[in-house]
SEPA-895892 format. One record per residue (C-alpha): x, y, z; residue in three letters; residue number from 1. Coordinates in nm, 4 decimals. Last residue first. Example, Ala and Ser with C-alpha at 12.3 -4.5 7.8 and 13.67 -1.06 7.14 Angstrom:
2
NODE          X          Y          Z   rest    nr
NODE     1.3670    -0.1060     0.7140    SER     2
NODE     1.2300    -0.4500     0.7800    ALA     1
***
This chain:
223
NODE          X          Y          Z   rest    nr
NODE     8.7663     6.5941    10.5997    UNK   223
NODE     9.0357     6.6012    10.8686    UNK   222
NODE     9.2052     6.8956    11.0259    UNK   221
NODE     9.5713     6.8462    11.1107    UNK   220
NODE     9.6612     6.7781    11.4624    UNK   219
NODE     9.8246     7.0556    11.6721    UNK   218
NODE     9.5155     7.2407    11.6093    UNK   217
NODE     9.3533     7.0578    11.8937    UNK   216
NODE     9.5153     7.3144    12.1218    UNK   215
NODE     9.2802     7.5845    12.0035    UNK   214
NODE     9.4466     7.9291    11.9545    UNK   213
NODE     9.6158     8.1760    12.1805    UNK   212
NODE     9.6744     8.5103    12.0112    UNK   211
NODE     9.5672     8.7059    12.3116    UNK   210
NODE     9.8648     8.5624    12.5158    UNK   209
NODE     9.8822     8.6637    12.8737    UNK   208
NODE    10.1911     8.6217    13.0907    UNK   207
NODE    10.2852     8.9980    13.1492    UNK   206
NODE    10.2147     9.1057    12.7965    UNK   205
NODE    10.5683     9.1592    12.6738    UNK   204
NODE    10.6841     8.8255    12.8286    UNK   203
NODE    10.3729     8.6422    12.6998    UNK   202
NODE    10.4371     8.7901    12.3461    UNK   201
NODE    10.7991     8.6812    12.3499    UNK   200
NODE    10.7075     8.3340    12.4552    UNK   199
NODE    10.4487     8.3113    12.1850    UNK   198
NODE    10.6955     8.3970    11.9210    UNK   197
NODE    10.9549     8.1387    12.0441    UNK   196
NODE    10.6945     7.8640    12.0777    UNK   195
NODE    10.5613     7.9486    11.7257    UNK   194
NODE    10.9072     7.9546    11.5754    UNK   193
NODE    10.9888     7.6041    11.7262    UNK   192
NODE    10.6503     7.4493    11.6398    UNK   191
NODE    10.6677     7.5821    11.2867    UNK   190
NODE    11.0206     7.4520    11.2411    UNK   189
NODE    10.9223     7.1122    11.3554    UNK   188
NODE    10.6358     7.1203    11.0993    UNK   187
NODE    10.9096     7.1701    10.8304    UNK   186
NODE    10.9035     7.4719    10.6190    UNK   185
NODE    10.7318     7.5875    10.2971    UNK   184
NODE    10.5187     7.8705    10.4509    UNK   183
NODE    10.1773     7.7316    10.3506    UNK   182
NODE    10.2747     7.3668    10.3909    UNK   181
NODE    10.4273     7.4283    10.7483    UNK   180
NODE    10.1111     7.6261    10.8331    UNK   179
NODE     9.8875     7.3516    10.7060    UNK   178
NODE    10.0769     7.0947    10.9323    UNK   177
NODE    10.0621     7.3168    11.2319    UNK   176
NODE     9.6840     7.4028    11.2018    UNK   175
NODE     9.5749     7.7016    10.9996    UNK   174
NODE     9.3317     7.9397    11.1429    UNK   173
NODE     9.4660     8.2326    10.9413    UNK   172
NODE     9.4632     8.4739    11.2342    UNK   171
NODE     9.6243     8.2518    11.5126    UNK   170
NODE     9.7966     8.0013    11.2724    UNK   169
NODE     9.9135     8.2380    10.9897    UNK   168
NODE     9.9709     8.5015    11.2594    UNK   167
NODE    10.2159     8.3078    11.4664    UNK   166
NODE    10.4097     8.1513    11.1735    UNK   165
NODE    10.4422     8.4791    10.9955    UNK   164
NODE    10.5374     8.6741    11.3048    UNK   163
NODE    10.8139     8.4088    11.3647    UNK   162
NODE    10.9586     8.4675    11.0048    UNK   161
NODE    10.9360     8.8403    11.0426    UNK   160
NODE    11.1363     8.8505    11.3640    UNK   159
NODE    10.9148     8.9929    11.6372    UNK   158
NODE    10.9366     9.3415    11.7396    UNK   157
NODE    10.6342     9.4546    11.5573    UNK   156
NODE    10.4261     9.1833    11.7273    UNK   155
NODE    10.5256     9.3020    12.0706    UNK   154
NODE    10.4319     9.6702    11.9738    UNK   153
NODE    10.0991     9.5557    11.8507    UNK   152
NODE    10.0440     9.3195    12.1559    UNK   151
NODE    10.1150     9.6262    12.3833    UNK   150
NODE     9.8532     9.8311    12.1904    UNK   149
NODE     9.5736     9.6049    12.3023    UNK   148
NODE     9.4121     9.2964    12.1520    UNK   147
NODE     9.0497     9.2533    12.2493    UNK   146
NODE     8.9603     8.9203    12.0827    UNK   145
NODE     8.8546     9.0985    11.7543    UNK   144
NODE     9.2228     9.1575    11.6812    UNK   143
NODE     9.4101     9.4282    11.5128    UNK   142
NODE     9.1140     9.6592    11.4110    UNK   141
NODE     8.9656     9.5835    11.7613    UNK   140
NODE     9.2460     9.7691    11.9087    UNK   139
NODE     9.1566    10.0960    11.7375    UNK   138
NODE     8.7937    10.0646    11.8419    UNK   137
NODE     8.8883     9.9897    12.2104    UNK   136
NODE     9.1215    10.2741    12.2156    UNK   135
NODE     8.8642    10.5045    12.0867    UNK   134
NODE     8.6449    10.4153    12.3925    UNK   133
NODE     8.2852    10.3191    12.2908    UNK   132
NODE     7.9940    10.5179    12.4262    UNK   131
NODE     7.9960    10.7905    12.1786    UNK   130
NODE     8.1684    11.0449    12.4079    UNK   129
NODE     8.5248    10.9955    12.2893    UNK   128
NODE     8.6310    10.8008    12.6010    UNK   127
NODE     8.9524    10.7070    12.7605    UNK   126
NODE     9.1456    10.9375    12.5189    UNK   125
NODE     9.3924    10.7546    12.2947    UNK   124
NODE     9.7577    10.7655    12.3780    UNK   123
NODE     9.8295    10.3884    12.4280    UNK   122
NODE     9.6010    10.2860    12.1551    UNK   121
NODE     9.7361    10.5384    11.9189    UNK   120
NODE    10.0945    10.4459    11.9873    UNK   119
NODE    10.0378    10.0759    11.9532    UNK   118
NODE     9.8472    10.1298    11.6298    UNK   117
NODE    10.1424    10.3245    11.4967    UNK   116
NODE    10.3890    10.0610    11.5943    UNK   115
NODE    10.1658     9.7848    11.4300    UNK   114
NODE    10.1337     9.9916    11.1136    UNK   113
NODE    10.5078    10.0654    11.0974    UNK   112
NODE    10.5930     9.6994    11.1348    UNK   111
NODE    10.3373     9.6072    10.8569    UNK   110
NODE    10.4734     9.8869    10.6237    UNK   109
NODE    10.8305     9.7639    10.6819    UNK   108
NODE    10.7458     9.4086    10.6029    UNK   107
NODE    10.5420     9.5020    10.2848    UNK   106
NODE    10.6998     9.2556    10.0358    UNK   105
NODE    10.6559     8.9795    10.2987    UNK   104
NODE    10.2798     9.0404    10.2651    UNK   103
NODE    10.3012     8.8924     9.9275    UNK   102
NODE    10.4660     8.5913    10.0793    UNK   101
NODE    10.1819     8.5659    10.3232    UNK   100
NODE     9.9265     8.5923    10.0464    UNK    99
NODE    10.0751     8.3016     9.8564    UNK    98
NODE    10.1210     8.0840    10.1649    UNK    97
NODE     9.7763     8.1574    10.2726    UNK    96
NODE     9.6570     8.0387     9.9231    UNK    95
NODE     9.8552     7.7068     9.9392    UNK    94
NODE     9.7376     7.6462    10.2927    UNK    93
NODE     9.3664     7.6986    10.1983    UNK    92
NODE     9.3899     7.4789     9.8829    UNK    91
NODE     9.2403     7.1574    10.0344    UNK    90
NODE     9.2416     6.8381     9.8457    UNK    89
NODE     9.6268     6.7999     9.8452    UNK    88
NODE     9.7273     6.5239     9.6047    UNK    87
NODE     9.6667     6.7732     9.3301    UNK    86
NODE     9.9880     6.9465     9.4092    UNK    85
NODE     9.9369     7.2866     9.2343    UNK    84
NODE    10.1827     7.3515     8.9462    UNK    83
NODE     9.9107     7.3978     8.6889    UNK    82
NODE     9.7473     7.6475     8.9104    UNK    81
NODE    10.0422     7.8825     8.9188    UNK    80
NODE     9.8920     8.1704     8.7174    UNK    79
NODE     9.5592     8.1318     8.8823    UNK    78
NODE     9.7254     8.1348     9.2351    UNK    77
NODE     9.9107     8.4480     9.1412    UNK    76
NODE     9.5971     8.6278     9.0187    UNK    75
NODE     9.4221     8.4874     9.3316    UNK    74
NODE     9.6794     8.6391     9.5702    UNK    73
NODE     9.6880     8.9585     9.3730    UNK    72
NODE     9.3197     9.0314     9.4269    UNK    71
NODE     9.3516     8.9566     9.8043    UNK    70
NODE     9.6639     9.1699     9.8223    UNK    69
NODE     9.4955     9.4649     9.6409    UNK    68
NODE     9.1947     9.4743     9.8669    UNK    67
NODE     9.4044     9.3975    10.1687    UNK    66
NODE     9.6159     9.7064    10.1332    UNK    65
NODE     9.3072     9.9309    10.1974    UNK    64
NODE     9.1828     9.7111    10.4748    UNK    63
NODE     9.4855     9.7269    10.6846    UNK    62
NODE     9.8296     9.5531    10.6632    UNK    61
NODE     9.8144     9.2460    10.8926    UNK    60
NODE     9.4535     9.2320    10.9919    UNK    59
NODE     9.3452     9.3259    10.6453    UNK    58
NODE     9.5562     9.0538    10.4860    UNK    57
NODE     9.3832     8.7923    10.7061    UNK    56
NODE     9.0406     8.9303    10.6384    UNK    55
NODE     9.1012     8.9424    10.2606    UNK    54
NODE     9.2213     8.5883    10.2511    UNK    53
NODE     8.9212     8.4641    10.4492    UNK    52
NODE     8.6767     8.6553    10.2261    UNK    51
NODE     8.8406     8.5371     9.9075    UNK    50
NODE     8.8324     8.1679    10.0078    UNK    49
NODE     8.5348     7.9744     9.8575    UNK    48
NODE     8.4124     8.2245     9.6019    UNK    47
NODE     8.7676     8.2653     9.4904    UNK    46
NODE     8.8167     7.8962     9.4532    UNK    45
NODE     8.4927     7.8894     9.2471    UNK    44
NODE     8.6382     8.1484     9.0149    UNK    43
NODE     8.8950     7.8822     8.8920    UNK    42
NODE     8.6137     7.7272     8.6909    UNK    41
NODE     8.6478     8.0134     8.4431    UNK    40
NODE     8.9814     7.8652     8.3290    UNK    39
NODE     8.8164     7.5530     8.1857    UNK    38
NODE     9.0977     7.3123     8.0698    UNK    37
NODE     9.3351     7.3760     8.3456    UNK    36
NODE     9.0366     7.5009     8.5640    UNK    35
NODE     8.9279     7.1298     8.5857    UNK    34
NODE     9.2401     7.0558     8.7921    UNK    33
NODE     9.1965     7.3487     9.0179    UNK    32
NODE     8.8382     7.2500     9.0825    UNK    31
NODE     8.9322     6.8930     9.1565    UNK    30
NODE     9.2121     7.0153     9.3967    UNK    29
NODE     8.9615     7.2346     9.5741    UNK    28
NODE     8.7430     6.9293     9.6305    UNK    27
NODE     8.4214     6.9010     9.4344    UNK    26
NODE     8.1203     6.8021     9.6494    UNK    25
NODE     7.8633     6.9779     9.4414    UNK    24
NODE     7.7901     7.2172     9.7223    UNK    23
NODE     8.1536     7.3094     9.7244    UNK    22
NODE     8.4484     7.1254     9.8853    UNK    21
NODE     8.7539     7.2675    10.0514    UNK    20
NODE     8.6470     7.4048    10.3618    UNK    19
NODE     8.7546     7.2923    10.6972    UNK    18
NODE     8.8422     7.6454    10.8123    UNK    17
NODE     8.6447     7.8887    10.5903    UNK    16
NODE     8.5127     8.0829    10.8839    UNK    15
NODE     8.8752     8.1189    10.9888    UNK    14
NODE     8.8082     8.4677    11.1105    UNK    13
NODE     8.4354     8.5244    11.1639    UNK    12
NODE     8.4974     8.6860    11.5061    UNK    11
NODE     8.7610     8.9020    11.3366    UNK    10
NODE     8.4886     9.1171    11.1671    UNK     9
NODE     8.6779     9.4505    11.2645    UNK     8
NODE     8.9769     9.3101    11.0656    UNK     7
NODE     8.7853     9.3631    10.7469    UNK     6
NODE     8.5878     9.1065    10.5461    UNK     5
NODE     8.2352     9.2034    10.6417    UNK     4
NODE     8.1096     9.2264    10.2998    UNK     3
NODE     8.1318     8.9717    10.0159    UNK     2
NODE     8.3433     9.0460     9.6989    UNK     1
***
């Protein structure tokens, strides 16, 4: 697996956004269809998306858990590849849906991690003497955009279904339609849950929202 996949490398989050075709021009759907007869071909999907899936899982559950979750995501995807809707050229939403459901089996662990990070950030010394405050380093593990402990606490308090929508968009870099596809819910439900989640975050953070994403994501990506 490629390096630089942990939550500390969040600046590259969504680096695979808009992907879906390799150097040979094959769409994800084409690769999946070919893998029905040639299973080894499925490895191409791993090469395209493994880093993104690992990074997303690491942000939510930590790097150690992310290793297993990323591997399990592609095992499940491989097992279900014959059920993939070939009318959808991009497999990112499908893969994010799988990993998000796997994360769903670790709800308590995710909430505990967020609360623990919140406590560490709030109680960390201002400076550990190496030029970088410990609080800053811990917060960076949640979000490269400078998330603080208050955000961790607020995320921990969100209903799981709202947290899934928020984070698959903010950290998975999916647009509304892709999030709906990934989570198996209508786009209207995505909008409603996202609105409620971001409202809760703004209330907790005094009006700011570190998970804000590009407004143009309201429209599905093309190409």
